[in-house]
N, CA, C, O and the ligand as a Tripos MOL2 file, in Angstrom:
@<TRIPOS>MOLECULE
protein
  201   199    51     0     0
PROTEIN
NO_CHARGES

@<TRIPOS>ATOM
      1 N         167.7930   84.5070  165.0170 N.3       1 MET1
      2 CA        166.7240   84.8190  163.9920 C.3       1 MET1
      3 C         165.3540   85.3490  164.3590 C.2       1 MET1
      4 O         164.7880   84.9400  165.3720 O.2       1 MET1
      5 N         164.8780   86.1330  163.6610 N.am      2 ALA2
      6 CA        163.5320   86.5980  163.9440 C.3       2 ALA2
      7 C         162.6380   86.6390  162.7370 C.2       2 ALA2
      8 O         163.1290   86.7630  161.6160 O.2       2 ALA2
      9 N         161.4680   86.5470  162.9090 N.am      3 GLY3
     10 CA        160.5890   86.7770  161.6850 C.3       3 GLY3
     11 C         159.3660   87.6010  162.0770 C.2       3 GLY3
     12 O         159.0540   87.7860  163.2540 O.2       3 GLY3
     13 N         158.7340   88.0540  161.1080 N.am      4 SER4
     14 CA        157.6050   88.7290  161.2480 C.3       4 SER4
     15 C         156.2330   87.9180  160.9760 C.2       4 SER4
     16 O         156.0700   87.2760  159.9380 O.2       4 SER4
     17 N         155.2960   87.9980  161.9620 N.am      5 TYR5
     18 CA        154.1800   87.1600  161.7180 C.3       5 TYR5
     19 C         152.9930   88.1140  161.9020 C.2       5 TYR5
     20 O         153.2120   89.1790  162.4810 O.2       5 TYR5
     21 N         151.8640   87.8570  161.5030 N.am      6 LYS6
     22 CA        150.5070   88.3970  161.6780 C.3       6 LYS6
     23 C         149.5630   87.5460  162.5010 C.2       6 LYS6
     24 O         149.3170   86.4240  162.0590 O.2       6 LYS6
     25 N         149.0540   87.8910  163.5330 N.am      7 CYS7
     26 CA        148.0100   87.2200  164.2730 C.3       7 CYS7
     27 C         146.8690   86.9060  163.4750 C.2       7 CYS7
     28 O         146.2950   87.7550  162.7930 O.2       7 CYS7
     29 N         146.4840   85.5590  163.5520 N.am      8 ALA8
     30 CA        145.1820   85.2130  162.7620 C.3       8 ALA8
     31 C         144.0350   85.7340  163.3230 C.2       8 ALA8
     32 O         143.0460   85.8430  162.5970 O.2       8 ALA8
     33 N         143.9680   86.1340  164.6760 N.am      9 ARG9
     34 CA        142.9140   86.4970  165.1740 C.3       9 ARG9
     35 C         142.7950   88.0520  165.3330 C.2       9 ARG9
     36 O         141.7260   88.5400  164.9680 O.2       9 ARG9
     37 N         143.6690   88.8160  165.7870 N.am     10 CYS10
     38 CA        143.5970   90.2610  165.9270 C.3      10 CYS10
     39 C         144.3820   91.0200  165.0190 C.2      10 CYS10
     40 O         144.4950   92.2400  165.1290 O.2      10 CYS10
     41 N         144.9710   90.3030  164.0600 N.am     11 LYS11
     42 CA        145.7490   91.0480  162.9000 C.3      11 LYS11
     43 C         147.0030   91.8660  163.3400 C.2      11 LYS11
     44 O         147.5760   92.5810  162.5190 O.2      11 LYS11
     45 N         147.4510   91.7600  164.6890 N.am     12 GLN12
     46 CA        148.5550   92.4600  165.0280 C.3      12 GLN12
     47 C         149.8500   91.8830  164.5010 C.2      12 GLN12
     48 O         150.0640   90.6710  164.4720 O.2      12 GLN12
     49 N         150.7060   92.8050  164.0850 N.am     13 LYS13
     50 CA        152.0990   92.2930  163.7930 C.3      13 LYS13
     51 C         152.8290   91.7840  164.9000 C.2      13 LYS13
     52 O         152.8150   92.3940  165.9690 O.2      13 LYS13
     53 N         153.5530   90.5830  164.7320 N.am     14 VAL14
     54 CA        154.1320   90.0820  165.9420 C.3      14 VAL14
     55 C         155.5060   89.7100  165.4810 C.2      14 VAL14
     56 O         155.6790   89.0590  164.4510 O.2      14 VAL14
     57 N         156.4460   90.1100  166.2170 N.am     15 GLU15
     58 CA        157.9980   89.6410  165.9720 C.3      15 GLU15
     59 C         158.2210   88.4060  166.7050 C.2      15 GLU15
     60 O         157.9230   88.3370  167.8970 O.2      15 GLU15
     61 N         158.7070   87.4630  166.0960 N.am     16 ILE16
     62 CA        158.7470   86.0240  166.6960 C.3      16 ILE16
     63 C         160.1980   85.8970  166.6700 C.2      16 ILE16
     64 O         160.8300   86.1260  165.6390 O.2      16 ILE16
     65 N         160.8430   85.4850  167.9350 N.am     17 ASP17
     66 CA        162.4020   85.1400  168.0070 C.3      17 ASP17
     67 C         162.4400   83.5560  168.0410 C.2      17 ASP17
     68 O         161.6740   82.8750  168.7230 O.2      17 ASP17
     69 N         163.3510   83.1040  167.2830 N.am     18 ILE18
     70 CA        163.5570   81.7480  167.1950 C.3      18 ILE18
     71 C         164.8410   81.2740  167.9850 C.2      18 ILE18
     72 O         165.9490   81.6750  167.6280 O.2      18 ILE18
     73 N         164.7030   80.4940  168.9690 N.am     19 ASP19
     74 CA        165.8570   80.1690  169.8480 C.3      19 ASP19
     75 C         166.7870   79.3820  169.1060 C.2      19 ASP19
     76 O         166.6490   79.1260  167.9100 O.2      19 ASP19
     77 N         167.9140   78.9290  169.9570 N.am     20 SER20
     78 CA        168.8640   78.2080  169.3890 C.3      20 SER20
     79 C         168.7010   76.8250  168.9260 C.2      20 SER20
     80 O         169.4790   76.2420  168.1700 O.2      20 SER20
     81 N         167.5210   76.2980  169.4900 N.am     21 GLU21
     82 CA        167.1800   74.9360  169.2390 C.3      21 GLU21
     83 C         166.2590   75.0460  167.9570 C.2      21 GLU21
     84 O         165.9010   74.0200  167.3790 O.2      21 GLU21
     85 N         165.9260   76.1540  167.5720 N.am     22 GLY22
     86 CA        165.0000   76.1280  166.2870 C.3      22 GLY22
     87 C         163.5370   76.2510  166.6010 C.2      22 GLY22
     88 O         162.6850   76.3790  165.7220 O.2      22 GLY22
     89 N         163.2670   76.2070  167.9270 N.am     23 ARG23
     90 CA        161.8450   76.2110  168.2480 C.3      23 ARG23
     91 C         161.3200   77.6020  168.1070 C.2      23 ARG23
     92 O         162.0200   78.5790  168.3730 O.2      23 ARG23
     93 N         160.0640   77.6930  167.6800 N.am     24 LYS24
     94 CA        159.4310   78.8740  167.5450 C.3      24 LYS24
     95 C         158.4600   79.1240  168.6840 C.2      24 LYS24
     96 O         157.5370   78.3840  169.0240 O.2      24 LYS24
     97 N         158.8080   80.2660  169.2100 N.am     25 GLN25
     98 CA        157.8570   80.5790  170.4680 C.3      25 GLN25
     99 C         156.7450   81.3900  169.8830 C.2      25 GLN25
    100 O         156.6870   82.6090  170.0440 O.2      25 GLN25
    101 N         155.8760   80.7180  169.2120 N.am     26 ILE26
    102 CA        154.8350   81.4630  168.6420 C.3      26 ILE26
    103 C         153.5700   81.6200  169.4070 C.2      26 ILE26
    104 O         152.8380   80.6670  169.6720 O.2      26 ILE26
    105 N         153.3290   82.8820  169.7630 N.am     27 ARG27
    106 CA        152.0270   83.1160  170.4250 C.3      27 ARG27
    107 C         151.9040   84.7050  170.5260 C.2      27 ARG27
    108 O         152.7980   85.4460  170.9330 O.2      27 ARG27
    109 N         150.7730   85.0560  170.1310 N.am     28 CYS28
    110 CA        150.4240   86.4960  170.0890 C.3      28 CYS28
    111 C         150.4860   87.2170  171.3780 C.2      28 CYS28
    112 O         149.7500   86.8510  172.2940 O.2      28 CYS28
    113 N         151.3150   88.2280  171.5340 N.am     29 PRO29
    114 CA        151.4380   88.7680  172.8490 C.3      29 PRO29
    115 C         150.2310   89.7040  173.1420 C.2      29 PRO29
    116 O         150.0690   90.1560  174.2750 O.2      29 PRO29
    117 N         149.4000   89.9900  172.1360 N.am     30 TYR30
    118 CA        148.1890   90.8800  172.2130 C.3      30 TYR30
    119 C         147.2810   90.0990  172.6980 C.2      30 TYR30
    120 O         146.9260   90.4420  173.8260 O.2      30 TYR30
    121 N         146.6740   89.0170  172.2110 N.am     31 CYS31
    122 CA        145.6020   88.1940  172.5170 C.3      31 CYS31
    123 C         145.6960   86.7440  173.0180 C.2      31 CYS31
    124 O         144.7940   86.0610  173.5020 O.2      31 CYS31
    125 N         147.0120   86.4140  172.7930 N.am     32 GLY32
    126 CA        147.3430   85.0120  173.2640 C.3      32 GLY32
    127 C         147.1150   83.9200  172.2340 C.2      32 GLY32
    128 O         147.4240   82.7630  172.5190 O.2      32 GLY32
    129 N         146.5800   84.2290  171.0240 N.am     33 HIS33
    130 CA        146.2880   83.3350  170.0140 C.3      33 HIS33
    131 C         147.5270   82.7400  169.5070 C.2      33 HIS33
    132 O         148.5560   83.4140  169.4470 O.2      33 HIS33
    133 N         147.4780   81.3140  169.0800 N.am     34 ARG34
    134 CA        148.7150   80.7400  168.7600 C.3      34 ARG34
    135 C         148.7770   80.5720  167.2380 C.2      34 ARG34
    136 O         149.7800   80.0310  166.7730 O.2      34 ARG34
    137 N         147.7970   80.9850  166.4140 N.am     35 ILE35
    138 CA        147.9330   80.7290  164.9440 C.3      35 ILE35
    139 C         148.3470   82.1740  164.4870 C.2      35 ILE35
    140 O         147.6870   83.1930  164.6890 O.2      35 ILE35
    141 N         149.5170   82.0900  163.8550 N.am     36 LEU36
    142 CA        150.0150   83.3400  163.2710 C.3      36 LEU36
    143 C         150.4590   83.1120  161.7920 C.2      36 LEU36
    144 O         150.9160   82.0180  161.4600 O.2      36 LEU36
    145 N         150.3390   84.0570  160.9720 N.am     37 PHE37
    146 CA        150.7160   83.9020  159.5920 C.3      37 PHE37
    147 C         152.0450   84.4730  159.4330 C.2      37 PHE37
    148 O         152.4180   85.4660  160.0570 O.2      37 PHE37
    149 N         152.7820   83.8120  158.5610 N.am     38 LYS38
    150 CA        154.1870   84.2780  158.2730 C.3      38 LYS38
    151 C         154.0500   85.4680  157.2010 C.2      38 LYS38
    152 O         153.3740   85.4050  156.1740 O.2      38 LYS38
    153 N         154.8240   86.5710  157.6350 N.am     39 GLU39
    154 CA        154.7950   87.6350  156.7140 C.3      39 GLU39
    155 C         156.0730   87.5960  155.8760 C.2      39 GLU39
    156 O         157.0610   86.9490  156.2230 O.2      39 GLU39
    157 N         156.0050   88.3270  154.7470 N.am     40 ARG40
    158 CA        157.1750   88.3970  153.8230 C.3      40 ARG40
    159 C         157.9300   89.5790  154.2170 C.2      40 ARG40
    160 O         157.2920   90.5490  154.6290 O.2      40 ARG40
    161 N         159.3370   89.6390  154.1420 N.am     41 GLY41
    162 CA        159.9270   90.5380  154.6230 C.3      41 GLY41
    163 C         159.9650   91.9160  154.1780 C.2      41 GLY41
    164 O         160.0820   92.8880  154.9240 O.2      41 GLY41
    165 N         159.8490   91.9460  152.7810 N.am     42 ALA42
    166 CA        159.7960   93.3990  152.1430 C.3      42 ALA42
    167 C         158.6460   93.4060  151.3350 C.2      42 ALA42
    168 O         158.1880   92.3730  150.8470 O.2      42 ALA42
    169 N         158.1010   94.6570  151.1510 N.am     43 GLY43
    170 CA        157.2290   95.0120  150.2070 C.3      43 GLY43
    171 C         155.8530   94.7950  150.8380 C.2      43 GLY43
    172 O         154.8840   94.5770  150.1110 O.2      43 GLY43
    173 N         155.7480   94.8410  152.0320 N.am     44 ILE44
    174 CA        154.3710   94.6840  152.7730 C.3      44 ILE44
    175 C         153.7450   96.0530  152.7030 C.2      44 ILE44
    176 O         154.3060   97.1160  152.9710 O.2      44 ILE44
    177 N         152.5490   95.8830  152.3190 N.am     45 LYS45
    178 CA        151.7470   97.2170  152.3250 C.3      45 LYS45
    179 C         150.7200   96.8600  153.4320 C.2      45 LYS45
    180 O         150.0850   95.8060  153.4690 O.2      45 LYS45
    181 N         150.6280   98.0040  154.4420 N.am     46 GLU46
    182 CA        149.8040   97.9770  155.4400 C.3      46 GLU46
    183 C         148.6170   98.7680  155.0510 C.2      46 GLU46
    184 O         148.8150   99.9230  154.6730 O.2      46 GLU46
    185 N         147.3360   98.2780  155.0950 N.am     47 LEU47
    186 CA        146.1770   99.1040  154.9230 C.3      47 LEU47
    187 C         145.5630   99.4480  156.3240 C.2      47 LEU47
    188 O         145.1670   98.6000  157.1230 O.2      47 LEU47
    189 N         145.5370  100.7690  156.5100 N.am     48 LYS48
    190 CA        144.9250  101.2480  157.9690 C.3      48 LYS48
    191 C         143.7040  102.0690  157.4110 C.2      48 LYS48
    192 O         143.6640  102.8300  156.4440 O.2      48 LYS48
    193 N         142.8430  101.7450  158.1860 N.am     49 ALA49
    194 CA        141.5230  102.4810  158.1100 C.3      49 ALA49
    195 C         141.5990  103.7760  158.7880 C.2      49 ALA49
    196 O         142.1450  103.8260  159.8900 O.2      49 ALA49
    197 N         141.1480  104.7510  158.2890 N.am     50 GLN50
    198 CA        141.1780  106.1350  158.7240 C.3      50 GLN50
    199 C         139.8260  106.6320  159.2890 C.2      50 GLN50
    200 O         139.7130  107.7890  159.6940 O.2      50 GLN50
    201 ZN        146.4510   88.3480  168.5630 Zn       51 ZN51
@<TRIPOS>BOND
     1     1     2 1
     2     2     3 1
     3     3     4 2
     4     3     5 am
     5     5     6 1
     6     6     7 1
     7     7     8 2
     8     7     9 am
     9     9    10 1
    10    10    11 1
    11    11    12 2
    12    11    13 am
    13    13    14 1
    14    14    15 1
    15    15    16 2
    16    15    17 am
    17    17    18 1
    18    18    19 1
    19    19    20 2
    20    19    21 am
    21    21    22 1
    22    22    23 1
    23    23    24 2
    24    23    25 am
    25    25    26 1
    26    26    27 1
    27    27    28 2
    28    27    29 am
    29    29    30 1
    30    30    31 1
    31    31    32 2
    32    31    33 am
    33    33    34 1
    34    34    35 1
    35    35    36 2
    36    35    37 am
    37    37    38 1
    38    38    39 1
    39    39    40 2
    40    39    41 am
    41    41    42 1
    42    42    43 1
    43    43    44 2
    44    43    45 am
    45    45    46 1
    46    46    47 1
    47    47    48 2
    48    47    49 am
    49    49    50 1
    50    50    51 1
    51    51    52 2
    52    51    53 am
    53    53    54 1
    54    54    55 1
    55    55    56 2
    56    55    57 am
    57    57    58 1
    58    58    59 1
    59    59    60 2
    60    59    61 am
    61    61    62 1
    62    62    63 1
    63    63    64 2
    64    63    65 am
    65    65    66 1
    66    66    67 1
    67    67    68 2
    68    67    69 am
    69    69    70 1
    70    70    71 1
    71    71    72 2
    72    71    73 am
    73    73    74 1
    74    74    75 1
    75    75    76 2
    76    75    77 am
    77    77    78 1
    78    78    79 1
    79    79    80 2
    80    79    81 am
    81    81    82 1
    82    82    83 1
    83    83    84 2
    84    83    85 am
    85    85    86 1
    86    86    87 1
    87    87    88 2
    88    87    89 am
    89    89    90 1
    90    90    91 1
    91    91    92 2
    92    91    93 am
    93    93    94 1
    94    94    95 1
    95    95    96 2
    96    95    97 am
    97    97    98 1
    98    98    99 1
    99    99   100 2
   100    99   101 am
   101   101   102 1
   102   102   103 1
   103   103   104 2
   104   103   105 am
   105   105   106 1
   106   106   107 1
   107   107   108 2
   108   107   109 am
   109   109   110 1
   110   110   111 1
   111   111   112 2
   112   111   113 am
   113   113   114 1
   114   114   115 1
   115   115   116 2
   116   115   117 am
   117   117   118 1
   118   118   119 1
   119   119   120 2
   120   119   121 am
   121   121   122 1
   122   122   123 1
   123   123   124 2
   124   123   125 am
   125   125   126 1
   126   126   127 1
   127   127   128 2
   128   127   129 am
   129   129   130 1
   130   130   131 1
   131   131   132 2
   132   131   133 am
   133   133   134 1
   134   134   135 1
   135   135   136 2
   136   135   137 am
   137   137   138 1
   138   138   139 1
   139   139   140 2
   140   139   141 am
   141   141   142 1
   142   142   143 1
   143   143   144 2
   144   143   145 am
   145   145   146 1
   146   146   147 1
   147   147   148 2
   148   147   149 am
   149   149   150 1
   150   150   151 1
   151   151   152 2
   152   151   153 am
   153   153   154 1
   154   154   155 1
   155   155   156 2
   156   155   157 am
   157   157   158 1
   158   158   159 1
   159   159   160 2
   160   159   161 am
   161   161   162 1
   162   162   163 1
   163   163   164 2
   164   163   165 am
   165   165   166 1
   166   166   167 1
   167   167   168 2
   168   167   169 am
   169   169   170 1
   170   170   171 1
   171   171   172 2
   172   171   173 am
   173   173   174 1
   174   174   175 1
   175   175   176 2
   176   175   177 am
   177   177   178 1
   178   178   179 1
   179   179   180 2
   180   179   181 am
   181   181   182 1
   182   182   183 1
   183   183   184 2
   184   183   185 am
   185   185   186 1
   186   186   187 1
   187   187   188 2
   188   187   189 am
   189   189   190 1
   190   190   191 1
   191   191   192 2
   192   191   193 am
   193   193   194 1
   194   194   195 1
   195   195   196 2
   196   195   197 am
   197   197   198 1
   198   198   199 1
   199   199   200 2
@<TRIPOS>SUBSTRUCTURE
     1 MET1         2 RESIDUE 1 A MET
     2 ALA2         6 RESIDUE 1 A ALA
     3 GLY3        10 RESIDUE 1 A GLY
     4 SER4        14 RESIDUE 1 A SER
     5 TYR5        18 RESIDUE 1 A TYR
     6 LYS6        22 RESIDUE 1 A LYS
     7 CYS7        26 RESIDUE 1 A CYS
     8 ALA8        30 RESIDUE 1 A ALA
     9 ARG9        34 RESIDUE 1 A ARG
    10 CYS10       38 RESIDUE 1 A CYS
    11 LYS11       42 RESIDUE 1 A LYS
    12 GLN12       46 RESIDUE 1 A GLN
    13 LYS13       50 RESIDUE 1 A LYS
    14 VAL14       54 RESIDUE 1 A VAL
    15 GLU15       58 RESIDUE 1 A GLU
    16 ILE16       62 RESIDUE 1 A ILE
    17 ASP17       66 RESIDUE 1 A ASP
    18 ILE18       70 RESIDUE 1 A ILE
    19 ASP19       74 RESIDUE 1 A ASP
    20 SER20       78 RESIDUE 1 A SER
    21 GLU21       82 RESIDUE 1 A GLU
    22 GLY22       86 RESIDUE 1 A GLY
    23 ARG23       90 RESIDUE 1 A ARG
    24 LYS24       94 RESIDUE 1 A LYS
    25 GLN25       98 RESIDUE 1 A GLN
    26 ILE26      102 RESIDUE 1 A ILE
    27 ARG27      106 RESIDUE 1 A ARG
    28 CYS28      110 RESIDUE 1 A CYS
    29 PRO29      114 RESIDUE 1 A PRO
    30 TYR30      118 RESIDUE 1 A TYR
    31 CYS31      122 RESIDUE 1 A CYS
    32 GLY32      126 RESIDUE 1 A GLY
    33 HIS33      130 RESIDUE 1 A HIS
    34 ARG34      134 RESIDUE 1 A ARG
    35 ILE35      138 RESIDUE 1 A ILE
    36 LEU36      142 RESIDUE 1 A LEU
    37 PHE37      146 RESIDUE 1 A PHE
    38 LYS38      150 RESIDUE 1 A LYS
    39 GLU39      154 RESIDUE 1 A GLU
    40 ARG40      158 RESIDUE 1 A ARG
    41 GLY41      162 RESIDUE 1 A GLY
    42 ALA42      166 RESIDUE 1 A ALA
    43 GLY43      170 RESIDUE 1 A GLY
    44 ILE44      174 RESIDUE 1 A ILE
    45 LYS45      178 RESIDUE 1 A LYS
    46 GLU46      182 RESIDUE 1 A GLU
    47 LEU47      186 RESIDUE 1 A LEU
    48 LYS48      190 RESIDUE 1 A LYS
    49 ALA49      194 RESIDUE 1 A ALA
    50 GLN50      198 RESIDUE 1 A GLN
    51 ZN51       201 GROUP 0 **** ****
């Protein structure tokens, strides 16, 4: 199973893999922050500054 999260610090989208023991290896690969928000699977709008 995998889930989509968003880093609380740098706002990068992070894919989290959950291992067979159900542990979440949650850590932002971009900045190393450990607090991530769960994203919903569908209907997410991304706002990008241009
Ligand atoms: Zn981050």
